[in-house]
C-alpha positions as semicolon CSV with decimal commas, in nm:
position;residue;x (nm);y (nm);z (nm)
1;M;11,370;9,099;8,252
2;R;11,198;9,368;8,469
3;P;11,407;9,650;8,625
4;L;11,455;9,629;9,000
5;L;11,275;9,952;9,033
6;S;10,978;9,903;8,818
7;T;10,644;10,045;8,915
8;S;10,513;9,717;9,055
9;F;10,830;9,672;9,281
10;V;10,800;10,051;9,408
11;S;10,411;10,008;9,463
12;T;10,468;9,698;9,651
13;A;10,761;9,823;9,861
14;I;10,557;10,147;9,955
15;R;10,256;9,923;10,068
16;I;10,467;9,688;10,266
17;V;10,694;9,940;10,425
18;I;10,437;10,208;10,521
19;G;10,172;9,954;10,596
20;G;10,431;9,785;10,849
21;I;10,515;10,107;10,990
22;F;10,162;10,189;11,087
23;I;10,101;9,839;11,214
24;Y;10,423;9,905;11,447
25;A;10,309;10,246;11,540
26;G;9,951;10,149;11,630
27;I;10,062;9,848;11,834
28;M;10,310;10,085;12,026
29;K;10,050;10,318;12,096
30;M;9,784;10,043;12,206
31;R;10,049;9,921;12,469
32;D;10,007;10,250;12,651
33;P;9,690;10,456;12,572
34;A;9,740;10,690;12,859
35;A;10,084;10,809;12,697
36;F;9,920;10,849;12,361
37;A;9,647;11,052;12,520
38;K;9,909;11,271;12,684
39;A;10,068;11,315;12,344
40;I;9,754;11,401;12,176
41;E;9,665;11,660;12,464
42;S;10,026;11,817;12,405
43;F;9,907;11,934;12,072
44;R;9,629;12,138;12,222
45;M;9,410;12,097;11,912
46;V;9,137;11,853;12,048
47;P;8,885;11,918;12,322
48;R;8,986;11,723;12,627
49;A;8,654;11,527;12,624
50;F;8,762;11,367;12,305
51;I;9,107;11,279;12,372
52;P;9,051;10,939;12,537
53;A;8,830;10,837;12,269
54;L;9,090;10,917;11,998
55;A;9,374;10,746;12,219
56;I;9,157;10,436;12,198
57;I;9,042;10,454;11,831
58;I;9,332;10,567;11,642
59;P;9,586;10,295;11,711
60;P;9,351;10,006;11,590
61;L;9,270;10,214;11,314
62;E;9,639;10,221;11,216
63;V;9,688;9,857;11,275
64;L;9,393;9,765;11,049
65;A;9,475;10,000;10,764
66;G;9,837;9,894;10,777
67;A;9,744;9,511;10,773
68;L;9,467;9,556;10,494
69;W;9,740;9,745;10,302
70;I;10,013;9,486;10,334
71;V;9,792;9,195;10,265
72;N;9,652;9,402;9,941
73;R;9,295;9,358;10,077
74;A;9,082;9,684;10,034
75;S;9,406;9,839;9,977
76;V;9,287;10,158;9,822
77;A;9,064;10,223;10,122
78;A;9,345;10,127;10,348
79;A;9,591;10,355;10,175
80;T;9,324;10,642;10,169
81;T;9,300;10,589;10,547
82;I;9,677;10,601;10,602
83;L;9,676;10,911;10,379
84;G;9,426;11,090;10,591
85;L;9,607;10,993;10,902
86;C;9,920;11,132;10,768
87;V;9,769;11,457;10,666
88;L;9,608;11,501;11,014
89;F;9,952;11,412;11,192
90;A;10,105;11,671;10,958
91;I;9,872;11,945;11,027
92;A;9,892;11,872;11,403
93;L;10,275;11,869;11,387
94;G;10,284;12,174;11,180
95;A;10,045;12,376;11,404
96;A;10,249;12,272;11,724
97;I;10,587;12,356;11,566
98;L;10,438;12,705;11,447
99;R;10,310;12,777;11,793
100;G;10,629;12,664;11,975
101;L;10,453;12,390;12,160
102;P;10,679;12,156;12,351
103;T;10,510;11,844;12,206
104;S;10,621;11,479;12,186
105;C;10,518;11,349;11,861
106;G;10,361;11,027;12,000
107;C;10,402;10,879;11,648
108;F;10,526;10,553;11,783
109;G;10,404;10,557;12,140
110;A;10,635;10,566;12,434
111;A;10,887;10,330;12,225
112;L;11,046;10,614;12,016
113;D;10,898;10,920;12,157
114;G;11,226;11,100;12,130
115;S;11,180;11,232;11,766
116;P;11,165;11,612;11,765
117;P;10,857;11,758;11,622
118;K;11,040;11,865;11,298
119;V;11,183;11,527;11,240
120;A;10,854;11,380;11,285
121;L;10,695;11,620;11,046
122;I;10,962;11,549;10,776
123;R;10,901;11,173;10,813
124;D;10,520;11,233;10,804
125;I;10,548;11,428;10,498
126;F;10,750;11,168;10,336
127;F;10,491;10,901;10,428
128;T;10,199;11,127;10,298
129;A;10,394;11,177;9,956
130;A;10,474;10,803;9,921
131;T;10,106;10,703;10,006
132;A;9,971;10,962;9,761
133;Y;10,220;10,844;9,483
134;W;10,104;10,485;9,561
135;L;9,726;10,601;9,511
136;V;9,822;10,773;9,192
137;L;9,992;10,463;9,064
138;Q;9,687;10,265;9,146
139;R;9,443;10,499;8,938
140;A;9,694;10,486;8,654
141;A;9,727;10,102;8,655
142;P;9,515;9,906;8,409
143;R;9,216;9,750;8,571
144;E;9,307;9,379;8,542
145;K;9,637;9,461;8,761
146;R;9,446;9,604;9,049
C-alpha cells in the first residue's frame, strides 16, 4: 500500500490544482480583457503599445498551459510555461510593491481583484515553488514513468 502523500500523489495534485487555477485565471481575464489591460498598465513596466497584445495573449496561454498540464500532455512544456508566467508575475508584483504603486493584481481578472499585492506575491511564490518542485520531480523520475 502506497502512502497518501507519495511522490506520485503530490505530483498529480500539484499538476491538477495549479493547472486548474491557471485555467480559471485565464478564463476570468478573457471575460474582460480591458480590465486586465488596465491591471497590466498599473504595474508601469510595459510600454503602452504592448499592453493590448499582452492582455489578449496571456489569458489563452494560461488556459492552454493549465489544460495541457492537467491532462498530462506536453506537461513539462506546460509546467515550464506556467513557471515562467509565475516568475514574471512575481517580478511585476515585487517591483510594484517596492515602488509603492497602487496596483491591482489582475491575477484572476475582475472576479477576485481584491487581493492586496503582498498577498498575491505570496500566493505567486507558492505557485512558483510548487511548479519548480514538480519539474524537479519529473527530472528525478525514471524515464518509463514520465
